[in-house]
C-alpha positions in Angstrom: -26.6 2.1 4.9 -24.8 4.8 2.7 -23.1 6.2 5.7 -21.1 2.9 6.0 -17.8 2.9 4.4 -17.3 0.1 1.8 -14.3 -2.0 2.9 -12.8 -4.5 0.3 -12.1 -7.9 2.0 -9.6 -10.4 0.3 -11.3 -13.8 0.1 -10.4 -17.0 1.5 -9.9 -19.9 -1.0 -10.2 -23.6 -0.3 -10.0 -26.6 -2.6 -12.8 -29.1 -2.1 -12.9 -32.9 -2.7 -16.1 -34.4 -4.0 -17.5 -37.5 -2.3 -16.5 -40.9 -3.7 -19.9 -41.5 -5.2 -20.0 -38.0 -7.0 -19.0 -38.1 -10.6 -18.0 -34.4 -11.0 -15.4 -32.2 -9.5 -16.4 -29.5 -7.0 -15.4 -25.8 -7.6 -13.2 -24.3 -5.0 -14.9 -22.5 -1.9 -14.4 -18.8 -2.2 -15.6 -16.5 0.6 -15.0 -14.8 4.0 -14.9 -16.0 7.5 -17.9 -14.8 9.5 -15.9 -13.4 12.4 -13.8 -11.2 10.2 -16.7 -9.8 8.2 -18.7 -9.4 11.4 -16.0 -7.4 13.1 -16.2 -4.8 10.1 -20.0 -4.7 10.3 -20.1 -4.3 14.0 -18.0 -1.1 13.9 -19.9 0.3 11.0 -18.3 -0.8 7.7 -19.9 -2.6 4.9 -17.6 -5.4 3.8 -17.2 -6.2 0.0 -15.5 -9.5 -0.7 -13.3 -9.2 -3.7 -13.5 -12.2 -6.1 -10.5 -14.3 -6.7 -9.3 -12.7 -10.0 -6.4 -11.6 -12.0 -8.4 -9.2 -14.0 -6.7 -5.8 -13.3 -9.5 -3.7 -14.5 -11.9 -5.5 -12.1 -9.3 -5.0 -9.2 -9.0 -1.3 -10.2 -12.9 -1.2 -9.9 -12.8 -2.5 -6.3 -10.1 0.1 -5.4 -12.2 3.0 -6.8 -15.3 1.5 -5.0 -14.1 0.9 -1.6 -12.7 3.2 1.1 -10.2 0.6 2.6 -8.8 -2.8 2.4 -8.8 -5.7 5.0 -6.9 -8.8 4.5 -7.5 -11.8 6.9 -5.5 -14.9 8.0 -5.1 -18.1 5.9 -2.4 -20.2 4.4 1.3 -19.4 4.3 2.9 -17.0 1.7 5.0 -18.5 -0.8 8.6 -18.0 0.1 9.5 -17.8 -3.6 8.2 -14.4 -3.6 11.3 -13.1 -1.8 13.7 -15.4 -3.7 13.7 -18.4 -1.3 13.8 -21.4 -3.5 14.3 -24.1 -0.9 11.6 -26.8 -0.9 8.3 -25.9 1.0 5.1 -27.8 1.5 2.9 -26.8 -1.4 -0.2 -27.8 0.6 0.4 -24.9 3.0 0.4 -22.3 0.3 -2.3 -20.5 -1.8 -0.6 -18.9 -4.8 -3.8 -17.4 -6.1 -4.3 -15.5 -2.9 -0.7 -14.3 -3.0 -1.3 -12.8 -6.4 -4.6 -11.1 -5.6 -3.5 -9.7 -2.2 -0.2 -8.3 -3.7 -2.3 -6.6 -6.4 -4.7 -5.3 -3.9 -2.0 -4.0 -1.5 -0.2 -2.3 -4.4 -3.3 -0.5 -5.7 -4.9 0.6 -2.4 -1.4 1.8 -1.3 -1.1 3.8 -4.5 -4.5 5.3 -3.8 -3.5 6.2 -0.3 -6.5 4.3 1.2 -6.4 2.5 4.6 -5.2 -1.0 4.9 -5.7 -3.2 7.8 -4.4 -6.8 8.0 -4.3 -9.8 10.4 -2.1 -12.8 10.6 -1.2 -14.0 7.1 -2.5 -10.7 5.9 0.3 -9.0 7.7 2.9 -11.3 6.3 1.8 -10.7 2.6 1.7 -7.0 3.6 5.4 -7.2 4.5 6.3 -9.2 1.4 4.4 -6.5 -0.7 6.7 -3.9 0.6 9.7 -6.0 -0.2 10.3 -7.8 3.0 10.8 -11.6 4.0 9.2 -14.0 6.4 10.4 -16.5 8.9 8.5 -19.7 8.0 9.2 -21.6 11.3 9.2 -19.3 14.3 9.4 -22.4 16.6 13.1 -22.6 15.8 13.6 -19.0 16.5 15.8 -17.9 19.3 13.8 -15.9 21.8 14.7 -12.6 23.4 17.5 -13.2 26.2 15.9 -14.5 29.5 12.7 -15.5 28.0 11.2 -18.7 26.4 9.1 -18.9 23.2 5.5 -18.5 23.9 3.0 -20.8 22.5 2.0 -19.1 19.2 -0.3 -21.7 17.5 -3.9 -22.6 18.0 -5.1 -20.1 20.6 -7.9 -17.9 19.1 -10.7 -17.3 21.6 -8.5 -16.2 24.5 -5.2 -14.1 24.9 -2.0 -16.2 24.5 0.6 -13.7 25.4 1.5 -10.2 26.3 2.5 -7.8 23.3 4.7 -4.6 23.8 3.5 -1.6 21.7 6.1 0.9 20.5 5.1 4.5 21.8 4.2 7.1 19.3 3.2 4.6 16.4 -0.1 4.3 14.6 -0.8 1.2 16.6 -0.2 3.1 19.8 -2.6 5.8 18.8 -5.3 3.2 17.8 -5.0 1.7 21.3 -5.0 5.0 23.1 -1.5 5.0 24.2 -1.6 1.6 25.9 2.0 0.1 26.0 1.2 -3.4 26.7 -1.8 -5.5 25.4 -2.9 -9.1 25.5 -3.2 -10.9 22.1 -4.3 -14.4 20.8 -1.9 -16.4 18.5 -2.3 -18.9 15.7 0.6 -18.7 13.5 3.9 -20.4 12.7 5.4 -17.8 10.4 6.1 -14.2 11.0 7.8 -11.1 9.8 11.6 -11.5 9.4 13.2 -8.5 7.5 11.0 -5.5 7.2 9.8 -4.3 3.9 11.0 -1.0 2.7 9.4 2.0 4.5 7.7 -0.2 7.2 8.4 -0.1 11.0 7.7 -2.7 13.6 5.3 -1.2 16.0 4.9 -4.2 18.4 6.5 -7.4 19.5 5.7 -10.3 21.9 7.6 -10.3 24.9 9.7 -13.3 23.6 10.7 -11.1 20.7 8.6 -12.4 17.9 7.3 -9.4 15.7 3.5 -8.7 16.2 2.8 -5.5 14.3 4.2 -3.5 11.3 3.0 -0.2 9.8 3.9 2.3 7.1 4.4 5.7 8.8 4.3 7.5 5.4 0.6 6.6 5.1 -2.3 7.7 7.0 -3.4 4.1 8.0 -1.5 1.1 6.9 -1.5 -1.3 9.8 -0.9 -5.1 10.2 -1.0 -7.2 13.4 0.0 -10.8 13.7 -2.9 -11.8 15.9 -6.6 -12.3 15.2 -8.6 -9.4 16.7 -11.7 -10.6 14.9 -11.9 -13.4 17.4 -11.6 -11.5 20.6 -12.7 -8.0 20.2 -15.9 -8.6 22.2 -13.8 -9.5 25.4 -10.5 -7.7 24.7 -11.1 -3.9 24.7 -7.8 -3.2 22.7 -8.8 -5.4 20.0 -12.1 -3.6 19.6 -10.1 -0.4 19.5 -8.2 -1.8 16.3 -11.4 -2.3 14.4 -12.9 1.0 15.5 -9.8 2.9 14.4 -9.6 1.1 11.0 -13.4 1.6 10.1 -13.0 5.3 11.4 -10.1 5.9 9.0 -12.1 4.3 6.1 -15.0 6.6 6.9 
């Protein structure tokens, strides 16, 4: 087991309501989705779920301990983080995840260790670099001559094609493949790129699908969920293999 690189995984966080007959409140659920951690273990990593904490020394300890960072999907990122003060449904947000993941990205980036993100993780990655998000892509104008793909609620099968920019880290991870199939389950996406990031893929309707930091060895975020489809979509398996390889 010592040959397996340790990978820090940002936790999911869910509030729980006690049954009506229960006198006490229930603690929030904190943990990791099985498909996400199983993707890491299947390709040779040892996932380590980071606790929901604002203790900087504890976060530093995980950065020192782990070879890389993986951030999964989840709730929306709070628009206030990039100065958008318009009303937004608080039920769609998770501020404690925002704070922890921003701290983890900052510190793993400073340590020049690999970072891989999916869906919401990619959105918070862009925000961590100073970028902004489109919080309602269903209202977005598609690329000329196309219609918007369905981008929500499709996890177990491909939803649409994604064009990969040649010469990028993503392209190298995929062995030079220029067009892949991806699932899709999101209503937010990258809008303005963060400082130093480049867009390395987009859906054929123009929605951003991948970002990366060319100044780092491995900082890559994809908008889809390769943890759900790597067994049937070879290019998704290549993503996990490349990330774990970079951590190793």
